[in-house]
N, C-alpha and C positions, 0 to 999 in steps of 0.2 A: 139641331144646336150648333154643330161644329161647322155648318153651313153659313149660319148668320154669323160665326166668329171669322171666317175666313172673309166674308162680305165686308166685315166692319174694318178687318186687316188692310185688305185692298183699299177701302176708301181711307184710312189712315194714310197709308202709303201715298195716294194719289195726292191726298192734301199737303202731305209733307213735301213732294215733288213740285207742287204748284207754288207753295211757299219758297222753295228754294229758288225757282225760276223768277218768282216776282222780285226776291232778293236780288238776284243776279242782274235783273234790269234795273233795278233801282241804284245798285252799285255801278253799273254802266253809264247810267245818265247823272251819277252825281258830279259836284264840281271836281275838276282835277288840277292842281297847280302845276303840274308838270309831266312831260312824257320823253322818252329816249328813245332815238333811231339809229339805225347802223348808218353806213354811208351810201346804201342802196335805198334808203327810206323804210326798211322793214322795223318794227318795233322790237326793242329789246329791253331787258332788265337791267337794273343798276348792278346786280353783282358782274353783270358781263362788262360792264365799264369798269368796274373795280378790278377783275381779273386782268384785263389789258393793261389797266394802268400800272399794276405790281410789276408788269413784264417790261414796262418801256423805260427807257433813259431820260426821256424829257416827256412831260404832260403839258400841253399849252391849254389852260382852260380860258377859253375866251368867255367874255361877259358883256351884259350890258351894265354899265356901273351904277343905275339905280333900280336894279331889280333884286329885291330881297331872297326869291327863292334860288337865284343864282348864286348868290352870296351864303347862304344856308348850305347848299349842296356842295358848295367849295368847301366849307368845314365838315362836312359830314364826309367827304373824300379823305380828308387826311385822319379823320378818327377811325375810318374803316380799315386804313391801310394800317394805322398804328395797332388796332385790333388784329391784324393778320400779321404782327410781327414785322411789319415793313417800317421804316424810319425815315420817311422822304427829306429832302433839302427842299425849302420853300423860297419862294422868290415874286416879286410883284412888280408890275409897271407904275404902281402907286407910290412907290419909294425910290428915291433918287440917290444915284450913285454916292453923291457926297454926302450922304445921311446915314451911310453904312456904319460909323462910328458910334452914333447917337443910338441906333436900331440896336447894335452889339450890347451897348451899355443898358438898354430898356430889358434886353433878353435876359441879362444878367442880375439884373434888380438894382442897378445901380442909379437909376434915374425912374423917376415916376411919371405917370401919365401927362401931368402938367409940365414936366421938363421936357418929355418927348414933344409935346406940342409947341412949346416955345422953340424948341432947336432945331426940329425938321420941317421940311417942307412939305407937309401933310394936306391931303385934298380936303375939301369941307366936309365931306361924308366919311372921313377915315375912321371916326369913333364908331359910326353905326354898322358900316359895312366891312372895313378893313383889320379894325382893331381886333375883333374876335379872333383872325387868323394869327396876329402877333400874338395874343394872349394863348392860343393852341401852341404855337412854337415856344413861348416860355415855359409852359406848364411841363412840357416833354422834351427840353431841352433839344430842339430843332435849329439847325440854321436857318435864317433868314435873310435873303439877299436883296439888298434896294439895287435893283437892275435897270432903272430908267436912267436917260441921259440927264443932267442937270438941266433945266428948261432955259436957262440962261443961253446954253450952248446950243439947243434946238432953234432958239431965236436966231443966234449967230448965223447959224446954217441958212436960215431963210433969209438974212440978209446979204449973207457974202457967199453962199454955197459950201459945198463939202470941202473943197481946197483951202476956203478960208480958216479951217482947223489948224492947217499946219503953223499958223500964224500966233497960234496959244503957247501959254508957257507950259513947260514940262511937267509942273504941279498940276495944271488944268487937264493935261492930255492923260494922266492917270485915271480919269474919270470918263474916258473914252475907249472905243477899241482901236485896235492898231490901225495908224493912218498908212496909206491913204484908204478910205472906207469904199469899197466897191458900190456901184450903184447901176442899176438898170432901170431905164425910163421905160421901156418896152413891157415890163411886168403889169399885168393888167390892174393890179392895185394901184400902183404908181400912175399910171398911165390914166386910170379914170380920175384920181384926184388932180391930176392937171387939168382934165376937161372940166371937172367941177370948179376949178377956181376960175375957169373962162381965160386961162392962159394968163392971169394976174399974178405976178412974181416970178413968171416962166417955171423953169424946172426946180427953183430952190424950194417951193410948197412941197413937194413930194420928196425932194432931199430932207426937208425937216422931219418928216416921216421917217424917212430912212435912215437917219442918225440914231432915231429912238429905237428902231427895229433892230440895227446893228449894235447899239449898246446893250440892249438886253439880251442878245443873244451871246454877245461877249461874255458878259457876266454869269449867265446862266452856262456855258462851257468852261468858265474858270472856276465853276463852284460844282461840278457834278460830282454826286456821291458814288461810292462803289456799291453794288448790290441794293440799289434803291433808287426811285426814279425822281428826278427834279419836278416838282409841281410849281408851274407858273401861272400866275394871274393876270391876264390882260385883257384890253378891250378886244373884242370880237375882230376888229378890222386888223389887227396886228397878226392874226394868224389865219384868217379864212383863206381858202384855196390852196394852202401850203406856201404861201408868200410871206412877206414880212419878217417875222422873227424865225420863222421856219426855213426861209429860204437862207437868211444868214447863218443859221445854224449848219444848215448842209454845205455852205461855203469852207465852214471851219471843219466840220467833220463830217462828211459825206456818209458814212455807213451808221450815223446816229438813228437810234430806234425812236421817233416821235410820235406820240399821241396828240391829234388835236381835237380839241372838243368844240364846235361851233355851236352857235346859239340863234335863236327866233323865238318871237313872240306872236302868238296868234290866238285865236279863240276856241279854235276846234283842235282837240287833242288827240284825236284819233288818226290823223294822218298829217304828214308834214307837207308844208308848203314845197312845192315840186321845186322851185327856184333855189331853196336852200339845202337840198339833198345833196351830198357829195362834197360839200365845202368844208368838211371836216370828217373826222374818222367817226365820230358821233354826232349826232344833232341832238341838243337839249332844247326842247320846246318849252317855253312858259305861258301861263296864260296873258293875253294882253289887257286885262282889267286889272291886274295885280298891282297892290298900290305900291308907289314908288317911295324910296326911301329919301329922297331930296328932289 
């Protein structure tokens, strides 16, 4: 009898092991919304990113502007930092420096969503993609900095170059970094932009990008918190390869601890596209079939 019992026990154990393996295979084959990799292309977990972000001075969270998973993870990063008793300062490319007053008034509860919409230069997808970040800042009384250059000045640079900014009023210059703004056309990102433009507009095309990068870096440096990171949300092109915002941050403060999150979209979540590895300290991959927000 005891042999029958032993055989049954073994059969049950084998059946359980087979079910566990089947479940493991099923989970591996299940759709995945995102995957994280380090700068060498090795898979890492969300807590690895969170721990690194806690220790950084600045986190540059690159994004694709219409990817809902990236926007969700931005909010989750804030929530997880708060859960770890870290109170970051937030900032975003999607809000312009001359809108800071109305942003502060919104955070203080003095103006409604409709008044914010009427007064600020909001992006068309603001309320689906970026307003949740503002709401988080409001709920937890976190600073939220409108870092981008007013778009009229980026257009002005495209027309007149960076030296043209000297002609602006002192009131206008309050929304700009200190002049003159350094510019290196040999940085690969700016040089590639010049090539993509086919030479149209000459160097003023990448200069218009540079004034955005320089202004965002300036307002990040002007609002660095103590004992917590500045979390900045921007398009991936503004921070990939350590260029853009990161380059200007280092011009202002060379010893700054900058964490960059680069992003890419693909169908295979198991391994990153080799061409995207190393373009940031972390690579966030989302599924290319993800529904777009706009």
